[in-house]
N, C-alpha and C positions, 0 to 999 in steps of 0.2 A: 525510575524516568521510562521505563518502556512507556506506562499507563498514559503520562503526560506528553507523551511521543504518540496516542493511541488519540485522543486525545484529538491533540492536531490533524489528524488522519485522518478522523471523522467532518470533520468542517472539511477539509476541504473535496473529499470522493461526496459528502452530499450534494458539495455545488457541483460539482464532475457532474454524477448520475444526473442533478438537474438541469443540465446545459447538453446532455443526450454521447458522452461519453459513456461506452462500457468499462466496469471498474473491475478486478480481480485484483487478491490476493496471493501470491506466489511462498510457496511457504518449507520449507524442507519440514516440519513439527508433525505432529501426528494428529489428524483433522478434532481429536477430542481436544486438544489446549488449546487449536484456534477458535474451535465452538467456546471456550470459555473466556475469552479476548471481546470472541462476537458479540455475545450475549451481556459482556461486561458494559462494553461499551456501545452497544447497540449497533455495529457495519450493520450493513444491505449489499454485497457485495460477493461475487463466488470467489470458493475456495479452487486452489490449484495446485497438485504437488510438484517440487522442481527438487534437483539434490543445492542438498546446503552450499560444494565449492563452487557450481554456478551461480546460487544467488551472490555466491562474496565476488563474483566475481565483475557480474551484474552491476550490483550495488554495494556498497561497504557501507551500509548505515543498516539499524534497525529499531525503529521502521525505517522507511524510505519507503519514495512515490521517484516512478519512473513512468516518461509520455511518449506513447508510438505512434507516430503514422504511416500507415502502408508500411508497418512491418519496418518503418526505423525510428530508431531512438533518437526525440525531439528534445530531453530533458529528462535531467536526474536531480535528484534533491534527496537527502536529508530531511529526518522530519522536524530539524533544526530551524531549516530553511523551510520550511512546508510556505508561512505566512509570504512569500515571495514568486509562491507560482500565480501567473497568471495561464486562463482558462481561455 
């Protein structure tokens, strides 16, 4: 199921990068674990580490998308709803 989610993440993040957005992944996993997913799905954005509890507070989806503008959350989506994101 997560694989299907990362296919959708890849599509929206490629579009975001093309439109000038900065894109990062936040994870509490080991860098090696992310590296496997990054290579499998050809993800092209930076990795940042975050405490798992904090991530669960921010977004309750794995994977999920959050948009920010000047430090303010402007949107949050589960991977299931990625197709509804308008950049």
